[in-house]
N, C-alpha and C positions, 0 to 999 in steps of 0.2 A: 800925216794929215793933221790939220789944225784942230779938228774936233776931238783929238786924243783917244783914238780907238784902242781897245784892250785886247790882248791875245787870249783866246779861249783856253780855259783850264788853268790859268794863272791867277785869276781874280778870286779873292776870298773875303766876302763881306762880313761885317761885324754883326749884322742882323738882317732879318727878312725885309724889314722896311727900308734899310739903306740900300740893299741890293736892288730892290724894285725901283727905288727912286733913281738910282744911278742908271739903271737900264732904260727907264722911261726918258730920262734926260738925254741920254745918248741918241735915242731914236728921234726925239724931238729936235735935237740940234741938227741932225742930218736932214730932217724934213724941212726945217725953216731956212737954213742957210743955203740949201740947194747945192752944197758942195759936191754931193755925189752926182747930181744931175748935170750941173753946169760946168764944173771944173774937172772932176775926176772921170766923167763919162768918156771923154776922148781917150784918156790914158787907158781906161779899162778896155775900150774898143780896140786900141792898138796892141794892148798886151793882154792876151787871153789867159795868161798865167797868173794875173793879179787876183788877189783874194776877194771873194764876194762878201756881202754884208753879213751873211750867216757865218762865214768863216772868221770874221773879225771877233765874234763872240757876243755881239750886242743882242741879237735875237735869241741866242742860246740862253742868255741870262734871264730874259723875260719869260721864255718857255719854262725854264727850270723853276723859277719862282712860282709860276702859276701851277705847275705840277705839284710842288711842295704844298701849296695852299690846298689843293684838291685832296692830297693825301692826308693832311691834317684834319680837314673837314670830315673825310671818310672815317678817320680814326676816332674822332669825337663822336660821330654818329654810331659807330660800332660800340663805343664805350657806353653811350646812352642806352643803346639797345640791350647791351649785356646787363646793365644795371636794372633796366626794366624787367628783363627775364628773371634776374635774381630776386627782385622785389616781389614779382608774381609768385615765384616758387616759395618764397618765405611766407607770403600771405596764404597760399594754399596749404602749406605745412601747418601754419597756425590755425587755419580753419579746421583741418583734420584733427588737430589736437583738441580744439574746443569741442568738436563733434564727439570725439572719443570720451572726453570728460563728461559731456552731457549725457552720453549713453550710459557711462558707468554710474552717474548720479541717478539716472532714471531707473536703472536696474537695481541699484541699492534701495531706492525708495520703494520700488515694486516688491522687492524681497521683504523689506520691513513691513509693508502693508500685508503681504501674505502671511508672514510670521504672526503679526498681530491678529489677523483673522483666524488663523489656526489656533492661537492661544485662546481667543474668545470662544471659538467653537468647542475646544476642549473643556473650558470652564463651564460653558453652557451644558455640555454633556455631563460633566461632573455634578453640576447642580441638579440636572434632571434625574441622574441616577441616585442622588442622595436626597431628593425632595420627597417629603411625606405629606399626605393629606388625610383627612378624616374618612372613615369607610362609608359613611353616609353624610351627605352634605346637609348642613343646617339642622342636624339632629342633636340629641342630648343623651347622657348616660342615665338609663332608668334603673339599673341594678349595678351596684359597685362590685369591685373585685374583692373576693374573700368573704362575701356575705354568706351567712350560714342558713341552713334549711334542709329539709328532707328531700327536696327536688334534685339535689346533686349527690351522686354516689360517693364522692369524696367527703361530703359533709359541708363543703364550702364552695363558693362560686369561683371557678378557675379563670374566669374572664370578666368582661363587662358587657352589659346589654345596652344596645342603642335602640331607642324608640324608632319604630318604622312601621308604616302601614304595609300591608301585603302588596308586593309588586314594586316596591321602591328600589331604585338602582343602588347596587352595592359596588363599591370601588376598591381596587387594590390600594393599600395605603402607601406602597412604595414599589419601585422597580424590582423585579425578581423573576423567578421561574416557578411555574406551577408544579408542585410535587405530589399533590393529591387533589382529586376532583371527582366527587361522587357521593355515594351514601356512606355516612359515618356513624351509623348506629344511633345513639342518643342525640348526636349532633344533627341528625337528619342529612339533608343535602349540604355538603360542606366543601370548602376549598382551603388548601394549605399552600402558602407561598414561602419559598426560601428567598430571602432578600440578599442584596449585594454585600451587606455587612455581616452575613452569616447567621442572622436571626430569622425567625419564622413567625408568620401570623396565620391565624385560623378564622374562618368565617362560617358560622353554623346556622342551621334551621332555615336555609334558603329555599324558596319555592322552585327556582330553576337556576341552572348554571349556564354560563356562556363561554367557559374556557375549558381546556383539557390538559392533562398531564404533559409536561415537557414544553408547554407554551411559555414564551417570555411575555411579561406584562410590564407596563409602565405605571407610575403613580397616577391615580385618578382614572385608570382604565376600568370599565365595567366588567365585573366577573360573574355577575348573576343578579337575581331579583330576590328581595327579602320575602320571607314567608313564615310558616309555623310548623315545619316538618320535624320529625324526631321527638325528643322529650321536651315539649314546648307547651306553654300555657296560652300562647297567643302570638300574633305576628310581631317579630322583632329581629334584631341581628345579634347573635352571640359572637363576640370578638375576643380572641386571645392573642397574646404575644408570648413566644416561646424561645428557648435556647436550642431546642431540637424539634424534629418533625413530629414526635409522638406525644401523646397525652402524658401529663406528669412533669413536663419541663417548662411549665408556665411561669411567667414573671408578670409583674404589675403592668397591665396593658395601658393604663392611663399615664403612668410615669414614662412608659416606653414611647407613647405618641408625643408627649410633651418634650421628651429629650430629643426628638426629631423635629421639633419646631411646630408641632400641630397644637393649635389652641383649642383644647376640649376641656 
């Protein structure tokens, strides 16, 4: 035939564009010249064994090119979808990593805050346990330590006297445990406290007591009311500082209070 038909399976194009162009040109030539309709038709009618258009390879070329295009588009779509899935997976992994880091940071911050709060609480407790106050608020020393006179069996004053009207609140000077509470002979109603540093303080001549043996007290806690019980010439508070619980272990109470930060 004048149109130059090609045998199927023998053609091998250099590119997809050239194959498509050649196929389209072949089909167009057949359609415009009318060779198949006007000239070849009688021959085809006479000879049923003559090859059809599909058998010449023209249509096969066009169909193959279209199928290849579809496969390439599908492959590109699959590639894009795979890349999108990979990107999403990476984004989710990064988000999880950021969330984990944020959680670790928050936990570390919370732990730091808890530790700081615990340290502050311990420091506050330490201060509370080591804080000392005057036994009577706003009072003054009326009789000094070591003063001589016949009123004291030892011949000298073993403590200091704080001026106080009867019924004035008497406070523990520091935290500790009550080791004596009741009648103390010449001391009248008295209280003895063992403090956390191993020292002792005594409060004498009180009118009434508000604590009992074994009770824990804190600095500034009321332990009784001042009075004039025992060997006393009038209402006041007799205060002693001691190295032991018993009489005779006294130390300078004014120096003792000042060494604990009490301004008297």
